[in-house]
C-alpha positions in Angstrom: 43.0 2.1 31.9 43.0 -1.4 30.9 46.4 -2.8 29.7 46.7 -5.5 26.7 49.6 -7.5 25.8 49.9 -9.2 22.6 52.1 -12.2 22.2 53.3 -13.9 19.3 56.3 -16.1 18.6 59.1 -13.1 17.2 57.1 -9.9 17.8 57.8 -9.5 14.3 54.5 -9.2 12.3 51.4 -10.4 13.6 51.9 -9.2 17.1 53.1 -5.9 15.9 50.1 -5.8 13.5 47.4 -6.1 16.2 49.1 -3.7 18.4 48.9 -1.0 15.8 45.6 -1.7 15.1 44.6 -2.2 18.8 46.0 1.0 19.6 44.1 2.7 16.5 40.7 1.4 17.6 40.9 1.8 21.5 41.8 5.5 20.7 43.7 6.0 23.8 41.5 4.3 26.0 43.9 1.4 26.6 47.7 0.7 27.1 48.6 -1.7 24.3 52.0 -3.7 24.5 53.2 -6.3 21.9 56.2 -9.1 23.0 57.5 -12.5 21.5 58.7 -15.4 23.5 61.8 -14.6 21.2 62.5 -11.5 19.2 63.1 -11.5 15.6 63.1 -7.6 14.8 60.1 -6.0 13.2 59.6 -7.3 9.7 59.7 -4.6 6.7 56.9 -6.1 4.8 54.6 -5.6 8.2 56.0 -1.9 8.4 55.0 -1.7 4.6 51.5 -3.2 4.6 50.5 -1.1 7.7 52.0 2.0 5.8 49.5 1.3 2.8 46.6 2.1 5.4 48.5 5.1 7.0 49.3 3.2 10.3 53.2 3.9 11.0 54.9 1.1 12.9 58.2 2.0 11.5 59.5 3.1 15.2 58.2 -0.2 16.8 60.8 -2.2 18.4 60.6 -6.0 18.9 60.3 -6.6 22.5 60.7 -9.8 24.7 58.0 -11.1 27.0 60.6 -10.8 29.9 60.8 -6.9 29.4 57.0 -6.7 30.8 57.2 -8.9 33.7 56.1 -6.3 36.1 53.2 -5.1 34.3 49.9 -6.3 35.7 47.8 -7.0 32.4 44.2 -7.0 32.0 44.2 -8.9 28.9 47.0 -10.9 27.2 46.2 -12.1 23.6 48.1 -14.6 21.9 48.0 -14.6 18.2 49.5 -17.9 17.3 49.6 -21.2 18.5 53.4 -21.7 19.5 52.8 -18.3 21.6 49.8 -19.7 23.3 51.9 -23.2 24.2 54.7 -21.1 25.2 53.1 -18.1 27.2 54.8 -17.7 30.5 52.4 -17.9 33.4 51.3 -14.4 34.4 50.6 -13.9 38.5 47.9 -11.5 37.8 44.3 -11.1 36.7 45.0 -11.2 32.9 42.3 -12.8 30.9 44.0 -14.8 28.2 42.6 -14.9 24.7 44.0 -16.6 21.8 43.5 -16.5 17.9 46.0 -18.1 15.7 46.6 -15.9 12.5 49.0 -17.6 10.1 52.5 -16.2 9.8 52.9 -14.2 6.7 56.5 -14.2 7.5 56.5 -17.8 6.2 54.6 -16.9 2.7 56.5 -18.2 -0.2 56.0 -17.2 -3.9 56.7 -14.1 -6.1 57.0 -10.7 -4.0 53.4 -10.3 -5.1 52.0 -13.3 -3.9 54.0 -12.9 -0.3 52.6 -9.5 -0.3 49.2 -10.4 -0.6 49.7 -13.2 2.4 50.7 -10.2 4.5 47.6 -7.8 3.6 45.2 -11.1 4.0 46.7 -11.4 7.9 46.6 -7.6 8.1 42.9 -7.7 7.2 41.8 -10.4 9.7 43.8 -8.8 12.6 42.3 -5.6 11.7 38.9 -7.0 12.0 39.8 -9.1 15.1 41.2 -6.0 17.0 37.9 -3.8 15.8 35.6 -6.6 17.7 38.1 -7.0 20.8 38.2 -3.2 21.4 34.2 -2.9 20.7 33.6 -5.7 23.1 36.3 -4.9 25.9 37.3 -1.6 25.6 35.0 0.7 24.1 31.2 0.0 24.9 
């Protein structure tokens, strides 16, 4: 079974959303993990916008990349430029992929505008995740 790591700066939003969607689309055909080069806790707005699409991430934890040092990943997907730059070397055959999604946690404005940013990022991550699983896991 393929092992996939989604890596972001704080493992609070984008990597949590990607982990959830990758698990959803993989349908048990891959082991999906997410981590950050730092840990910021799971963002409550990320939990809320995933709940809108009937995916519960409220039990997710914010994990540091060091926690997964012993796992031989097949894929490491960085979802922000900062994580890509700070991504540690993995002594494995892991294929590294990168897609920079804007950070919804940095959105400003009214609560409605901030949630709109979260939803926009969620939809882009959903599309990326579905395409990734279709291309690399379920063929």
